[in-house]
C-alpha positions in Angstrom: -22.8 -9.7 22.7 -20.8 -6.8 24.3 -17.3 -6.4 22.7 -14.7 -5.9 25.5 -12.4 -2.9 25.4 -9.0 -3.5 26.0 -5.9 -1.3 26.9 -3.5 -0.8 24.0 -0.6 -1.9 26.0 -2.3 -5.4 26.3 -2.6 -6.1 22.6 -0.6 -9.2 21.1 1.0 -8.6 17.7 -2.0 -10.5 16.0 -4.7 -8.3 18.0 -2.7 -5.1 16.9 -3.1 -6.5 13.3 -6.8 -7.0 13.5 -7.1 -3.5 15.0 -5.0 -1.7 12.3 -6.9 -3.5 9.5 -10.3 -2.4 10.9 -9.1 1.1 10.6 -7.9 0.6 7.0 -4.3 0.6 8.1 -3.7 -3.1 6.8 -0.8 -2.1 4.8 1.1 -1.9 8.1 0.0 -5.4 9.5 2.6 -7.3 7.7 5.5 -5.0 8.7 4.4 -4.7 12.4 4.0 -8.7 12.3 7.4 -9.2 10.8 9.0 -6.8 13.4 7.0 -8.0 16.3 5.4 -4.8 17.1 2.8 -5.3 20.2 0.5 -2.9 21.8 3.0 -2.0 24.5 5.6 -0.9 21.8 2.9 1.1 20.0 1.8 3.0 23.4 5.4 4.1 24.0 5.5 6.3 20.7 5.3 9.7 21.5 5.3 11.2 18.0 4.8 10.4 14.4 8.3 10.4 13.9 8.9 7.4 16.3 6.7 5.2 14.1 9.1 6.0 11.0 12.0 4.4 12.9 13.3 0.9 12.1 11.6 -0.5 14.8 8.2 0.1 13.1 8.9 0.4 9.5 6.2 3.0 8.9 7.3 4.7 5.6 4.5 7.1 4.9 4.5 10.3 7.1 0.6 10.3 6.5 0.0 6.9 7.8 2.4 7.6 10.6 0.4 10.8 11.6 -2.8 9.0 11.2 -1.6 6.1 13.4 -0.1 8.5 16.0 -3.7 10.1 16.2 -5.1 6.7 16.7 -2.6 5.6 19.4 -3.5 8.7 21.3 -7.2 7.8 21.2 -6.3 4.2 22.1 -4.4 5.5 25.2 -7.8 7.5 26.4 -10.5 4.9 25.4 -8.9 1.5 24.8 -9.3 -0.5 21.9 -12.6 -2.2 21.1 -14.0 -4.5 18.4 -11.2 -7.3 18.8 
């Protein structure tokens, strides 16, 4: 079975949660779900500091940097494995 690759902007809150959990960033899933973070919101982030705003609720600089690197990769390649 081939797994479709989707654009980051198309992901729902639930799909984004699954993608984060698969990356070992499961600790962000509940915060993002609570704040209603979708793929389109993440795709608008330009730097790790954006993720540490009230809108996203990431409190760890390390996690923010890790997630920002992943966002950049997702922008280029899409998100697969959902």
